[in-house]
N, C-alpha and C positions, 0 to 999 in steps of 0.2 A: 395550777392548778391541777390538781391529780388524776392521772387518768379512771377511765369506768375501763375493769373489769373488763375481758376479753371473754365467749360465750364459750362454753363447754365444747368438748370437741366430739360428736357424737359417729362411734362408728361403725360404720352400716354391716350388716348381720353377715352381707356377702366383701367384706375388706380382706384379701390377704393377710395383710398385715395382726388384725386380731385371730387370734391363738387360739381363744375359745369362743367358737364360732354360735351363736344365740340359736342359729335357724338349718336343725339339723334332717336330711335325710331326705330334702326338697324338699322339704312345709310339712312338711310329716310327723317331727320333733320339735324342741323346743327347749332351748336348759334354760331351769331358772337358780335365783340362786333361795336353798334352803336352812334355815334350823333343827338344825340336830342338841340332842341336851350331856351338856355337859359329865363329865362323872360325875358332882354334887347335885344335877340334874337328876339324873338316872337313877340316884339315892330317894329324891325329893319322889319321884313319879313313882319306884317302888312301897315309899313308907304310905302314900297314899292308899294305892293297888292296894293295902294291906290292908290298913283303918277299913275304905269300904269292903273287902271281901271279908275280913270278921265285922262289921254290924252283918252284912246280907247275909252272911251262914248262922249267925243268932237268932236268925226271923224267918228264914227260909223254912222249920220247923212247923213254926204261926202258920206261916201263908199257906202251907201245906194243908194243913187239917182247919178243916172249914168246919164254924161250929153256925147253920143257922135255922134254924128248921122255921116252920110253918103251920099254920096252928090246925090241927086235924086231917080227915083225907085213910089217904092211905099212909098204912108203917112196912115200911122195906126192912131187912136183914139182907146184906151180901149174906149168904152162906158160908162163907171160907173165913168169918171175923173168928175170932175164940172166944171163949162160952164169956165173959166180963163184960164181953160193948155187949152178947146176947140181954145179960143180964137187967143192964140198961136202958135194955128196947124193951123186956118189959113190966120196968119199970113205968117207962113211960107212957104202955096201952095203959098199965091201971090207972095212971092221974089225969089223964087226959079220952076223949069220946073216939075211935077212930072204926073207922069201916072195914080194917081188918089188918091182922097180922099176912104179910107175902115175904116168902123167904126165897133165895134168888139162889141158884147156884149150876154148875158142869161136873160132870163124872167125874171121880175120884179115877189116878189110875190104880189102887191098890182101897180096899174098900175098910171101912174100922174094925180093928179088935172087936169091941162093945158092940156096937150097932154094923153085923156082920150082913146084915140083909137090905142094908143102905150103899144103891152103886154107886147117889149124886148126889153132894154137896145141898146141896135144896132141901129134897128130902130128910139126909141123917139130920140137919139145922134143924130143921121142922121140925124133928121126932123131938130134937134134944128139947127147946124151949115151951114143948107140951110137955114137957117129963117136970119142967122149972115153971109151972103155974101158972101155963096160961091156958085157956079153955082148948082143945081140942077143934072145936068150929071152927074160929076164929080166925087159925092157922092152916093157909098156903101154902105147900114146896112150890113153884116156880123153875124145877128145871132144867136146862138152856144145854144146846147140843155141847157137843168134844171143837171149841177151832183153837189156829191156831195162835191166831192175834186176836184183839180185837173182843176182847173175854170181856170186859166189862158193858161196852155195847152192847155189845149177843144178848147176854144176860139179861139187861134193859128195853133191849126191844123184844124178847120175849117175854118180859111181864108187864110189857103198854099190849099186850096182843090177848095172854091173860087174865087182862085185865075188863078190857070189851069185851072177851068172850061171854064172862060175870057178868057184863053189866053196870059194872066200879066207876065210878068217878073216875078218872083220872087227874082234875081237875092239881087235883095238891097230895102234893107225896114228899113224903116224911123215910127220910134213908137212911136208916146207921150203918155206916162206916171207918175204919181202924185207923188213927191221926190221918198220916199220911199218904190217905188214901185217896181221904174224903174230897178236896179241890179237882181231882179231876172224876172220881166217881160221879161228881154234880154237876160235871162238864160237860162225861160222855149221857148223863140221860135227860140234862137236858137237849142235846145231841137224838135222841130217841124219841121223846113226849114231845119235844114239838113246841110254841112258843103258847101254847092255849093250856099250859099245866107250871104249876109252881110246882120247882123242885128246891124241896127243903132238903138241907144236911145234917146230920151230927155226926162231928170226925170225934172217936170218944181216941180223947191223950193215949197213949200206947205204956204199958204201963212194965216193959223191958227191957227201956233206956229213957234219957233227962231230956226232953224238947225242945231246950234251952243247953241241954252240949248233946246234939244226937254222935258229933263228930268223936264221944271218949269210947264210945263202943262199937263194935262192929259190928253188928246186926243192926245199931238206931243211926250207923255210915250207909251199909248197907241199901238200911228202907227211904230213909231221905235222900241219897241223890239219885236211888230210881224212880225213885216216886215223879221226882224233878221231871229230870228226864222224860220218865213218860208221860207225866201234863206237857209239857216244849211237844213235844209230839201229836201230843190228843189236840191240843190250842193250836196249829201250826199246820202242822200235816197230816192230820184224819183231817175225811169227808164220810157224814155216813155211805152207802155202797159204792164206796171203790176201792 
């Protein structure tokens, strides 16, 4: 009759014959076996990570370029945007009923050669959109003070104060911004106006680079990467009044 196998010998952690003790530093640490990839495993990991980064990068600009307007309310133009964004905002104003057009902006370090009388982007862009076809009585410049950080939030707060002073409803706003800046703008406007306001966003596609291949131009790369980092800051590190 075959004998039953003997049970395995368990070496206690303090056994001096064990060359690799499991318990170290007086019980503060313990030794465990871990698995590490082979060179084939590392190659597979790199391929998978590269594939995920490629897919994510192609969608990054689209993620940042929010285009979700709300009907009616106040139409807002961020004063720093290029003229083709302002032209689309004018077309939107003529298509729908708005309480008015409010242009935000900050002081300019240098004046405009064609409009030397304006020293703030809000006043300058408001003058431009009037020349482009908007009735002057419907356009309101909202200059904000110069700040070193959180400029978009500062301009949104200045706009809220102006609308409240003008007794204009802040229930709904449509903000026109440029491409990858749109998602961050919407987030900061939501912080500034609070939960009782609906913030619509029209992120106009940038004409200076292909949004599906933004990394192929220096301007597209800088803008998308900068805006993505700024959005992460606004989402996770920004606190109103902080």
